DSSP file (Angstrom, degrees, kcal/mol; ACC not computed):
  #  RESIDUE AA STRUCTURE BP1 BP2  ACC     N-H-->O    O-->H-N    N-H-->O    O-->H-N    TCO  KAPPA ALPHA  PHI   PSI    X-CA   Y-CA   Z-CA
    1    1 A X              0   0    0      0, 0.0     2,-0.1     0, 0.0     0, 0.0   0.000 360.0 360.0 360.0 126.0   12.3   21.0   10.7
    2    2 A X     >  -     0   0    0      1,-0.1     4,-2.1     4,-0.0     5,-0.2  -0.373 360.0-111.7 -80.4 157.3   10.1   23.4   12.6
    3    3 A X  H  > S+     0   0    0      1,-0.2     4,-1.4     2,-0.2    -1,-0.1   0.872 119.3  54.7 -63.3 -33.1    7.7   22.5   15.2
    4    4 A X  H  > S+     0   0    0      1,-0.2     4,-0.6     2,-0.2     3,-0.4   0.955 108.7  50.1 -55.0 -49.6    4.8   23.6   12.8
    5    5 A X  H >4 S+     0   0    0      1,-0.2     3,-1.0     2,-0.2     4,-0.3   0.877 107.0  53.3 -65.3 -30.4    6.2   21.3   10.1
    6    6 A X  H >< S+     0   0    0     -4,-2.1     3,-1.1     1,-0.3    -1,-0.2   0.845 102.9  57.4 -69.8 -28.9    6.3   18.3   12.5
    7    7 A X  H 3< S+     0   0    0     -4,-1.4    -1,-0.3    -3,-0.4    -2,-0.2   0.588 101.3  57.7 -76.6  -9.2    2.8   18.7   13.4
    8    8 A X  T << S+     0   0    0     -3,-1.0     2,-0.3    -4,-0.6    -1,-0.2   0.490  78.0 110.6 -95.6  -3.0    1.8   18.4    9.7
    9    9 A X    <   +     0   0    0     -3,-1.1     2,-0.3    -4,-0.3    -3,-0.0  -0.517  46.6 179.6 -75.2 127.9    3.4   15.0    9.3
   10   10 A X        -     0   0    0     -2,-0.3    71,-0.1    71,-0.0    -2,-0.0  -0.922  36.0 -88.4-128.2 159.4    0.7   12.2    8.8
   11   11 A X        -     0   0    0     -2,-0.3    68,-0.2    69,-0.2     2,-0.1  -0.324  43.9-120.0 -67.8 147.2    1.1    8.5    8.3
   12   12 A X        -     0   0    0      1,-0.1    47,-0.1    66,-0.1    -1,-0.1  -0.482  29.4-103.5 -88.4 156.4    1.4    7.4    4.7
   13   13 A X        -     0   0    0     45,-0.3     2,-0.3    -2,-0.1    45,-0.2  -0.282  39.8-170.6 -71.4 164.0   -1.1    4.9    3.0
   14   14 A X  E     -A   77   0A   0     63,-1.3    63,-3.0    45,-0.1     2,-0.3  -0.975  21.1-118.6-157.7 144.8   -0.1    1.4    2.6
   15   15 A X  E     -A   76   0A   0     -2,-0.3     2,-0.5    61,-0.2    61,-0.2  -0.646  18.0-152.2 -88.5 146.8   -1.5   -1.7    0.8
   16   16 A X  E     -A   75   0A   0     59,-3.2    59,-2.4    -2,-0.3     2,-0.5  -0.984  12.6-162.5-116.0 123.5   -2.4   -4.8    2.8
   17   17 A X  E     -A   74   0A   0     -2,-0.5     2,-1.0    57,-0.2    57,-0.2  -0.910  15.7-142.8-108.3 118.6   -2.1   -8.0    0.8
   18   18 A X    >>  -     0   0    0     55,-3.1     4,-1.4    -2,-0.5     3,-0.8  -0.774  15.6-163.2 -84.6 104.7   -3.8  -11.2    1.8
   19   19 A X  T 34 S+     0   0    0     -2,-1.0    -1,-0.2     1,-0.3    25,-0.1   0.713  85.5  54.7 -70.3 -19.8   -1.1  -13.7    0.8
   20   20 A X  T 34 S+     0   0    0      1,-0.2    -1,-0.3    24,-0.1    53,-0.1   0.788 112.0  44.3 -83.3 -27.2   -3.5  -16.8    1.0
   21   21 A X  T <4 S+     0   0    0     -3,-0.8    -2,-0.2    52,-0.1    -1,-0.2   0.729  90.5 106.2 -82.3 -24.3   -5.9  -15.0   -1.5
   22   22 A X     <  -     0   0    0     -4,-1.4    24,-0.2    51,-0.2    26,-0.2  -0.374  51.5-166.7 -62.0 128.3   -3.1  -13.8   -3.8
   23   23 A X        -     0   0    0     -2,-0.1    -1,-0.2    23,-0.0    26,-0.1   0.569  37.4-123.6 -88.9 -10.9   -3.0  -15.9   -7.1
   24   24 A X        +     0   0    0     24,-0.1    25,-0.2    27,-0.0    -2,-0.1   0.694  65.4 139.5  74.4  23.9    0.4  -14.4   -7.9
   25   25 A X        -     0   0    0      1,-0.1    25,-0.1    26,-0.0    -3,-0.0   0.809  56.1-137.1 -70.2 -27.9   -0.7  -13.1  -11.3
   26   26 A X     >  +     0   0    0     12,-0.1     4,-2.4     3,-0.0     5,-0.2   0.516  62.9 128.4  86.7   2.7    1.3   -9.9  -10.9
   27   27 A X  H  > S+     0   0    0      1,-0.2     4,-1.7     2,-0.2     5,-0.1   0.860  74.2  50.8 -63.8 -36.4   -1.3   -7.5  -12.1
   28   28 A X  H  > S+     0   0    0      2,-0.2     4,-1.3     1,-0.2    -1,-0.2   0.913 111.0  49.6 -62.0 -44.2   -1.0   -5.3   -9.1
   29   29 A X  H  4 S+     0   0    0      1,-0.2     8,-0.2     2,-0.2    -2,-0.2   0.880 112.4  45.5 -59.2 -46.7    2.7   -5.2   -9.4
   30   30 A X  H  < S+     0   0    0     -4,-2.4    -1,-0.2     1,-0.2    -2,-0.2   0.783 114.7  48.8 -70.2 -27.7    2.7   -4.3  -13.0
   31   31 A X  H  < S+     0   0    0     -4,-1.7     2,-0.4    -5,-0.2    -2,-0.2   0.622  79.0 112.1 -90.5 -15.2    0.1   -1.7  -12.5
   32   32 A X    ><  -     0   0    0     -4,-1.3     3,-0.5     1,-0.2     5,-0.1  -0.444  52.6-158.5 -59.3 116.3    1.6    0.2   -9.5
   33   33 A X  T 3  S+     0   0    0     -2,-0.4    -1,-0.2     1,-0.2    -4,-0.0   0.768  94.9  45.0 -70.0 -23.2    2.7    3.6  -10.7
   34   34 A X  T 3  S-     0   0    0     -3,-0.0    -1,-0.2     0, 0.0    -2,-0.1   0.502 102.6-133.8 -96.7  -9.7    5.2    3.9   -7.8
   35   35 A X    <   +     0   0    0     -3,-0.5    -2,-0.1    -6,-0.1    -6,-0.1   0.957  59.3 138.0  56.8  53.7    6.6    0.3   -8.2
   36   36 A X        +     0   0    0     21,-0.1    18,-3.3    -7,-0.0    19,-0.4   0.235  48.1  79.4-109.7   9.8    6.3   -0.4   -4.4
   37   37 A X  E     +B   53   0B   0     -8,-0.2     2,-0.3    16,-0.2    16,-0.2  -0.908  53.4 161.7-117.1 149.0    5.0   -3.9   -4.8
   38   38 A X  E     -B   52   0B   0     14,-2.2    14,-2.4    -2,-0.4     2,-0.4  -0.886  44.5 -80.6-149.7 179.4    7.0   -7.1   -5.7
   39   39 A X  E     -B   51   0B   0     -2,-0.3    12,-0.3    12,-0.2    11,-0.1  -0.737  46.6-121.7 -86.9 138.6    6.7  -10.9   -5.6
   40   40 A X  E     -     0   0B   0     10,-3.0    12,-0.0    -2,-0.4    -1,-0.0  -0.438  13.8-131.0 -74.6 155.3    7.5  -12.4   -2.1
   41   41 A X  E    S+     0   0B   0     -2,-0.1    -1,-0.1     8,-0.1     2,-0.1   0.795  86.1  67.8 -80.7 -35.1   10.3  -14.9   -2.1
   42   42 A X  E    S-     0   0B   0      1,-0.1     8,-0.5     8,-0.1     2,-0.3  -0.407  84.7-113.7 -86.2 167.6    8.3  -17.5   -0.2
   43   43 A X  E     -B   49   0B   0      6,-0.2     6,-0.2    -2,-0.1    -1,-0.1  -0.682  19.0-137.3 -96.6 148.4    5.3  -19.5   -1.5
   44   44 A X    >   -     0   0    0      4,-2.5     3,-0.6    -2,-0.3   -24,-0.1  -0.116  43.6 -85.9 -84.6-166.8    1.7  -19.3   -0.2
   45   45 A X  T 3  S+     0   0    0      1,-0.2   -25,-0.1     2,-0.1    -1,-0.0   0.604 128.6  60.8 -83.4 -10.5   -0.5  -22.3    0.4
   46   46 A X  T 3  S-     0   0    0    -24,-0.2    -1,-0.2     2,-0.2     3,-0.1   0.541 118.6-112.0 -83.6  -8.0   -1.5  -22.2   -3.3
   47   47 A X  S <  S+     0   0    0     -3,-0.6     2,-0.3     1,-0.3    -2,-0.1   0.715  78.4 114.8  85.0  23.3    2.1  -22.7   -4.2
   48   48 A X  S    S-     0   0    0    -26,-0.2    -4,-2.5    -6,-0.0     2,-0.7  -0.774  73.7-107.5-120.3 167.2    2.7  -19.3   -5.7
   49   49 A X  E     -B   43   0B   0     -2,-0.3    -6,-0.2    -6,-0.2    -8,-0.1  -0.823  43.5-147.7 -90.3 111.3    4.7  -16.3   -4.9
   50   50 A X  E     -     0   0B   0     -2,-0.7   -10,-3.0    -8,-0.5     2,-0.1  -0.388  19.8 -99.1 -80.0 168.0    2.2  -13.7   -3.6
   51   51 A X  E     -B   39   0B   0    -12,-0.3     2,-0.3   -33,-0.1   -12,-0.2  -0.462  42.9-173.4 -74.6 150.9    2.6  -10.1   -4.0
   52   52 A X  E     -B   38   0B   0    -14,-2.4   -14,-2.2    -2,-0.1     2,-0.3  -0.992  27.6-108.1-149.0 152.1    4.0   -7.9   -1.1
   53   53 A X  E     -B   37   0B   0     -2,-0.3   -16,-0.2   -16,-0.2   -36,-0.0  -0.538  18.9-142.2 -76.4 133.2    4.6   -4.2   -0.2
   54   54 A X        -     0   0    0    -18,-3.3    -1,-0.1    -2,-0.3   -17,-0.1   0.756  49.3-107.9 -65.2 -27.2    8.3   -3.0   -0.2
   55   55 A X  S    S+     0   0    0    -19,-0.4     2,-0.3     1,-0.1    -2,-0.1   0.266  83.9  41.0 116.8 -18.7    7.5   -0.9    2.9
   56   56 A X  S    S+     0   0    0    -20,-0.1    -2,-0.2     1,-0.0    -1,-0.1  -0.993  78.8  54.2-156.1 158.7    7.5    2.5    1.6
   57   57 A X        +     0   0    0     -2,-0.3   -43,-0.1     1,-0.3   -21,-0.1   0.282  58.3 146.3 102.8 -17.6    6.5    4.8   -1.1
   58   58 A X        -     0   0    0    -45,-0.2   -45,-0.3     1,-0.1    -1,-0.3  -0.331  27.1-170.9 -56.7 136.0    2.7    4.0   -1.4
   59   59 A X        -     0   0    0    -47,-0.1    -1,-0.1    19,-0.0   -45,-0.1   0.346  41.1-118.1-106.3  -0.6    0.5    7.1   -2.4
   60   60 A X        +     0   0    0    -47,-0.1   -46,-0.1     1,-0.1    16,-0.1   0.800  65.2 143.2  71.0  29.6   -2.8    5.4   -1.8
   61   61 A X        -     0   0    0      1,-0.1    -1,-0.1   -48,-0.1    15,-0.0   0.703  53.2-137.6 -78.2 -19.9   -4.0    5.7   -5.4
   62   62 A X     >  +     0   0    0      3,-0.1     4,-2.0     1,-0.1     5,-0.2   0.522  61.9 130.1  79.8   1.5   -5.7    2.2   -5.3
   63   63 A X  H  > S+     0   0    0      1,-0.2     4,-1.9     2,-0.2     5,-0.2   0.898  74.3  51.9 -58.8 -41.4   -4.5    1.1   -8.8
   64   64 A X  H  > S+     0   0    0      1,-0.2     4,-1.3     2,-0.2    -1,-0.2   0.948 109.4  50.2 -63.5 -45.7   -3.3   -2.2   -7.4
   65   65 A X  H >4 S+     0   0    0      1,-0.2     3,-0.6     2,-0.2    -2,-0.2   0.922 112.8  46.5 -50.2 -51.1   -6.8   -2.7   -5.7
   66   66 A X  H 3< S+     0   0    0     -4,-2.0    -1,-0.2     1,-0.2    -2,-0.2   0.771 112.7  49.3 -66.5 -29.7   -8.6   -2.1   -9.0
   67   67 A X  H 3< S+     0   0    0     -4,-1.9     2,-0.4    -5,-0.2    -1,-0.2   0.670  86.2 102.8 -84.6 -16.3   -6.3   -4.3  -11.0
   68   68 A X    <<  -     0   0    0     -4,-1.3     6,-0.1    -3,-0.6     4,-0.1  -0.583  54.5-161.4 -73.2 119.3   -6.5   -7.3   -8.8
   69   69 A X        +     0   0    0     -2,-0.4     2,-0.5     2,-0.1    -1,-0.1   0.537  70.0  84.0 -70.0  -8.9   -8.8  -10.1  -10.0
   70   70 A X  S >  S-     0   0    0      1,-0.0     3,-1.3     2,-0.0     4,-0.4  -0.842  83.4-124.9-101.0 123.6   -9.1  -11.8   -6.7
   71   71 A X  T 3  S+     0   0    0     -2,-0.5    -2,-0.1     1,-0.2    -1,-0.0  -0.492  90.6   4.1 -68.3 137.0  -11.8  -10.2   -4.3
   72   72 A X  T 3  S+     0   0    0      2,-0.2    -1,-0.2    -2,-0.2   -51,-0.1   0.579  94.2 114.2  63.6  16.9  -10.5   -9.2   -1.0
   73   73 A X  S <  S+     0   0    0     -3,-1.3   -55,-3.1     1,-0.2     2,-0.4   0.811  77.4  37.1 -84.1 -29.8   -6.9  -10.0   -1.8
   74   74 A X  E     +A   17   0A   0     -4,-0.4     2,-0.4   -57,-0.2   -57,-0.2  -0.987  59.4 177.6-128.3 132.1   -5.8   -6.3   -1.6
   75   75 A X  E     -A   16   0A   0    -59,-2.4   -59,-3.2    -2,-0.4     2,-0.6  -1.000  18.6-146.3-125.9 130.7   -6.8   -3.5    0.7
   76   76 A X  E     -A   15   0A   0     -2,-0.4     2,-0.6   -61,-0.2   -61,-0.2  -0.887  13.5-147.3 -96.7 123.2   -5.4    0.0    0.6
   77   77 A X  E     -A   14   0A   0    -63,-3.0   -63,-1.3    -2,-0.6     2,-0.7  -0.733  11.2-168.2 -87.9 118.6   -5.2    1.7    4.0
   78   78 A X        -     0   0    0     -2,-0.6   -65,-0.1   -65,-0.2   -66,-0.1  -0.911  21.7-131.6-109.0 113.7   -5.7    5.4    3.9
   79   79 A X        -     0   0    0     -2,-0.7     2,-0.3   -68,-0.2   -66,-0.1  -0.273  26.2-103.3 -65.6 148.0   -4.8    7.0    7.2
   80   80 A X        -     0   0    0      1,-0.1     2,-0.5   -70,-0.0   -69,-0.2  -0.489  31.7-133.0 -63.6 127.8   -7.3    9.5    8.7
   81   81 A X        -     0   0    0     -2,-0.3     2,-0.3    -3,-0.1    -1,-0.1  -0.739  19.1-148.7 -84.6 126.0   -6.2   12.9    8.3
   82   82 A X        -     0   0    0     -2,-0.5     2,-0.2     1,-0.1    -1,-0.0  -0.715  27.3 -98.8 -97.7 147.5   -6.4   14.9   11.4
   83   83 A X        -     0   0    0     -2,-0.3     2,-0.3     1,-0.1    -1,-0.1  -0.408  40.9-133.4 -66.1 135.9   -7.1   18.5   11.4
   84   84 A X        -     0   0    0     -2,-0.2     2,-0.1     1,-0.1   -76,-0.1  -0.648  16.2-115.0 -90.0 142.7   -3.9   20.4   11.8
   85   85 A X        -     0   0    0     -2,-0.3    -1,-0.1   -78,-0.1     3,-0.1  -0.421  41.6 -96.0 -73.9 149.2   -3.6   23.3   14.3
   86   86 A X        -     0   0    0     -2,-0.1     2,-0.2     1,-0.1    -1,-0.1  -0.371  39.4-111.4 -66.4 148.7   -3.0   26.7   12.8
   87   87 A X        -     0   0    0      1,-0.1    -1,-0.1    -3,-0.1     2,-0.1  -0.560  37.0-107.2 -76.0 139.4    0.6   27.7   12.6
   88   88 A X              0   0    0     -2,-0.2    -1,-0.1     1,-0.2   -84,-0.1  -0.417 360.0 360.0 -69.1 147.3    1.4   30.7   15.0
   89   89 A X              0   0    0     -2,-0.1    -1,-0.2    -3,-0.0    -2,-0.0   0.477 360.0 360.0 -71.0 360.0    2.0   34.0   13.2
């Protein structure tokens, strides 16, 4: 990997799931095109298995957010893209 290629690397998007608001319906898990969500093994205070992010692979499409019936249960973080310096000739 060249110095120019390293400077173009930016953080990937990721979903943040509020475990206590999650109803465990699984709509986000089923709708995710990259299949990066799953049910957590432990229970939340509602007594259901909330959804969790597997840790990599999110593309920031927001499909999980739009399919979730619970307001404020999922937020998709999209890292700010910084202007990249021009590569030397």
